[in-house]
C-alpha positions as CSV (number, residue, x, y, z in Angstrom):
1,X,-7.4,-15.1,-11.7
2,X,-4.5,-15.4,-14.2
3,X,-2.4,-12.2,-14.6
4,X,-0.9,-11.3,-18.0
5,X,2.7,-10.1,-18.0
6,X,1.8,-6.6,-18.9
7,X,-0.3,-6.3,-15.8
8,X,2.5,-7.7,-13.6
9,X,4.7,-5.0,-15.1
10,X,2.0,-2.4,-14.4
11,X,1.9,-3.4,-10.7
12,X,5.6,-3.9,-10.2
13,X,7.6,-1.9,-12.7
14,X,10.7,-2.2,-10.5
15,X,10.4,-6.0,-10.4
16,X,9.4,-5.9,-6.8
17,X,5.9,-5.2,-5.6
18,X,6.0,-2.3,-3.1
19,X,3.1,-2.3,-0.6
20,X,2.4,0.9,1.3
21,X,1.6,-0.1,4.9
22,X,0.0,2.4,7.3
23,X,0.8,1.8,11.0
24,X,-1.6,4.6,12.0
25,X,-4.5,2.1,12.1
26,X,-3.8,-0.7,14.6
27,X,-6.7,-2.7,13.4
28,X,-4.9,-3.3,10.2
29,X,-1.2,-3.1,10.9
30,X,1.1,-3.1,13.9
31,X,4.8,-3.5,14.7
32,X,6.1,-6.0,17.1
33,X,8.0,-4.0,19.7
34,X,10.4,-6.9,20.4
35,X,11.3,-7.9,16.8
36,X,10.3,-4.8,14.8
37,X,8.4,-7.0,12.4
38,X,5.1,-5.6,11.1
39,X,2.0,-7.8,11.1
40,X,-1.7,-7.5,10.5
41,X,-4.5,-7.9,8.0
42,X,-3.0,-5.6,5.4
43,X,0.4,-7.3,5.6
44,X,-1.4,-10.7,5.1
45,X,-3.2,-9.3,2.0
46,X,0.0,-7.7,0.6
47,X,1.8,-11.0,0.8
48,X,-1.0,-12.9,-0.8
49,X,-1.2,-10.4,-3.7
50,X,2.5,-10.7,-4.2
51,X,2.2,-14.5,-4.3
52,X,-0.6,-14.1,-6.8
53,X,1.5,-12.0,-9.1
54,X,4.6,-14.2,-8.4
55,X,6.8,-11.3,-7.6
56,X,8.9,-10.4,-4.4
57,X,7.3,-8.1,-1.9
58,X,8.7,-5.0,-0.2
59,X,6.8,-3.4,2.6
60,X,6.9,0.4,2.6
61,X,6.0,1.1,6.2
62,X,4.7,4.5,7.2
63,X,3.2,6.0,10.3
64,X,0.2,7.9,8.9
65,X,-2.6,7.4,6.4
66,X,-1.7,10.6,4.6
67,X,1.9,9.5,4.0
68,X,0.7,6.1,2.8
69,X,-1.6,7.8,0.3
70,X,1.3,10.0,-0.9
71,X,3.6,7.0,-1.3
72,X,1.2,5.4,-3.8
73,X,0.1,8.6,-5.5
74,X,3.8,9.6,-6.0
75,X,4.9,6.1,-7.2
76,X,7.1,5.4,-4.2
77,X,4.8,2.4,-3.6
78,X,2.7,0.3,-6.1
79,X,-0.4,-0.2,-4.0
80,X,-1.7,0.3,-0.5
81,X,-4.5,0.0,2.0
82,X,-6.7,3.0,2.6
83,X,-10.0,4.1,3.9
84,X,-12.2,5.1,0.9
85,X,-12.6,8.9,0.6
86,X,-13.5,11.1,-2.3
87,X,-10.4,13.3,-1.7
88,X,-8.0,10.4,-1.9
89,X,-10.0,9.1,-4.9
90,X,-8.6,12.0,-7.0
91,X,-5.4,10.0,-7.3
92,X,-6.2,6.5,-6.0
93,X,-8.4,3.9,-7.7
94,X,-10.1,2.0,-4.8
95,X,-11.3,-1.6,-4.7
96,X,-14.6,-2.3,-2.9
97,X,-13.8,-2.4,0.9
98,X,-12.5,-5.6,2.5
99,X,-13.1,-4.5,6.1
100,X,-15.6,-2.1,7.8
101,X,-14.5,-0.1,10.9
102,X,-16.5,2.2,13.0
103,X,-15.5,5.8,13.9
104,X,-16.5,7.1,17.3
105,X,-16.2,10.2,19.5
106,X,-14.6,10.1,23.0
107,X,-15.1,12.7,25.7
108,X,-14.4,13.1,29.5
109,X,-16.9,11.6,31.9
110,X,-17.9,15.1,33.1
111,X,-18.4,16.4,29.5
112,X,-21.9,17.8,28.7
113,X,-21.6,16.1,25.3
114,X,-23.9,13.1,25.5
115,X,-24.5,12.4,21.9
116,X,-23.1,13.0,18.4
117,X,-25.4,15.8,17.6
118,X,-23.9,17.8,20.4
119,X,-20.4,17.6,19.0
120,X,-20.8,20.2,16.2
121,X,-20.9,23.3,18.4
122,X,-18.7,26.3,18.3
123,X,-17.2,25.7,21.7
124,X,-16.0,22.2,20.9
125,X,-12.5,21.4,19.7
126,X,-12.2,17.9,18.1
127,X,-8.9,16.0,18.0
128,X,-8.3,13.9,14.8
129,X,-5.4,12.2,13.3
130,X,-3.9,14.4,10.5
131,X,-5.0,13.1,7.1
132,X,-6.9,10.2,8.5
133,X,-10.2,9.1,7.0
134,X,-12.2,10.6,9.8
135,X,-10.2,13.9,9.5
136,X,-11.2,14.1,5.8
137,X,-14.9,13.2,6.7
138,X,-15.2,15.6,9.7
139,X,-13.6,18.4,7.7
140,X,-16.5,18.1,5.3
141,X,-19.2,17.4,7.9
142,X,-18.5,19.6,10.9
143,X,-19.7,23.1,10.4
144,X,-19.2,24.8,13.8
145,X,-16.8,22.8,15.9
146,X,-13.0,23.4,15.4
147,X,-10.8,20.5,14.2
148,X,-7.4,20.1,15.9
149,X,-5.1,17.7,14.0
150,X,-2.8,15.4,16.0
151,X,0.4,14.2,14.3
152,X,-1.1,10.7,13.8
153,X,-4.1,8.6,14.7
154,X,-2.4,6.8,17.7
155,X,-1.6,10.2,19.2
156,X,-5.2,11.6,19.1
157,X,-6.1,10.9,22.7
158,X,-2.7,12.2,23.9
159,X,-3.3,15.5,22.0
160,X,-6.9,15.6,23.3
161,X,-5.6,15.3,26.9
162,X,-2.5,17.5,26.6
163,X,-4.4,20.4,25.0
164,X,-7.5,20.1,27.1
165,X,-9.8,19.5,24.1
166,X,-13.5,18.7,24.3
167,X,-13.7,15.7,21.9
168,X,-11.5,13.1,20.4
169,X,-12.5,11.3,17.2
170,X,-11.1,8.0,15.8
171,X,-11.3,4.3,15.3
172,X,-13.4,2.8,18.0
173,X,-10.9,0.2,19.1
174,X,-8.1,2.7,19.3
175,X,-10.1,5.0,21.5
176,X,-11.3,2.1,23.7
177,X,-7.7,1.0,24.3
178,X,-6.6,4.6,25.2
179,X,-9.6,5.0,27.5
180,X,-8.6,1.9,29.4
181,X,-5.3,3.5,30.1
182,X,-6.7,6.8,31.3
183,X,-9.6,6.9,33.9
184,X,-12.4,9.4,33.4
185,X,-13.0,9.0,29.7
186,X,-16.0,7.6,27.8
187,X,-17.1,6.9,24.2
188,X,-20.3,8.3,23.0
189,X,-22.9,5.6,22.4
190,X,-23.2,5.8,18.5
191,X,-20.7,5.8,15.7
192,X,-20.3,8.9,13.5
193,X,-19.1,7.0,10.4
194,X,-18.3,3.6,9.0
195,X,-14.8,3.5,7.6
196,X,-14.6,1.4,4.5
197,X,-11.1,0.0,4.3
198,X,-10.0,-0.9,0.7
199,X,-6.9,-1.6,-1.3
200,X,-5.9,1.0,-3.9
201,X,-3.6,1.6,-6.8
202,X,-2.6,4.9,-8.4
203,X,-5.0,5.8,-11.2
204,X,-2.0,6.2,-13.5
205,X,-1.4,2.4,-13.5
206,X,-4.6,2.0,-15.6
207,X,-8.2,0.8,-15.2
208,X,-7.2,-2.8,-15.9
209,X,-4.8,-2.8,-12.9
210,X,-7.5,-1.4,-10.7
211,X,-9.9,-4.0,-11.9
212,X,-7.5,-6.9,-11.2
213,X,-6.9,-5.5,-7.7
214,X,-10.6,-5.4,-7.2
215,X,-11.0,-9.0,-8.3
216,X,-8.3,-10.0,-5.9
217,X,-10.1,-8.3,-2.9
218,X,-13.4,-10.0,-3.8
219,X,-11.7,-13.4,-4.0
220,X,-10.1,-12.8,-0.6
221,X,-13.4,-12.0,1.0
222,X,-15.3,-15.0,-0.6
223,X,-12.5,-17.5,0.3
224,X,-12.6,-16.5,3.9
225,X,-9.0,-15.2,3.9
226,X,-10.0,-11.8,5.3
227,X,-12.1,-13.3,8.1
228,X,-9.4,-15.8,9.0
229,X,-6.8,-13.0,9.1
230,X,-8.9,-10.9,11.5
231,X,-9.4,-13.9,13.7
232,X,-5.7,-14.8,13.7
233,X,-4.7,-11.4,14.7
234,X,-7.4,-11.2,17.4
235,X,-9.1,-8.2,15.9
236,X,-12.5,-7.3,17.4
237,X,-14.9,-4.7,16.3
238,X,-14.0,-4.9,12.6
239,X,-16.2,-6.8,10.2
240,X,-15.5,-8.3,6.7
241,X,-17.2,-6.1,4.1
242,X,-20.0,-7.6,2.0
243,X,-19.0,-9.1,-1.3
244,X,-19.4,-6.4,-4.0
């Protein structure tokens, strides 16, 4: 995949490729508490793409998906890593997904909610991470239940507990980790959505830039790069998306 100079300029107009990194999804990006260094699948892909373009990389590290989308949409970052969603697609051109992640519900052990169909009831309040993929999805899908937005995805269970809410929604692995810390919680037995994690660039950068980013993602899947990154970071419960 050779890149013509005009496309390099489209991706990195400042001379440095700025990657928007969302720490709100621990499956894809985390910060080492000892060193402060960020690491994860999305960081590996960002570095590989910068190497492909032969430009220096700057990581624009943010704590929520919503802020990560805004950074790319407002040209404060050149590309990013997002769950595919029609609302975000108004300003972001997505690649095909590189990773698939499951969204699940969590409740207390004594909750009468036993399956997904019982969540969408008027008496249920559902905690979600503000601006997350499952926030956008459930805002469209839930007709009776009330959505309560936590500040970020990692604080969903904390909000659920502190406010005495009936349901928490989020990435399965995050909910499982939180449930291990707090006795008396359980996940429902089936996912409510599959989150398609993709790379994305602002639509204003042009269709050719979006196509090149898409080609890069497919090459990373086919080569085994994404699978190796998931394994290296010990990520379980996420799978490499099929080749588009």
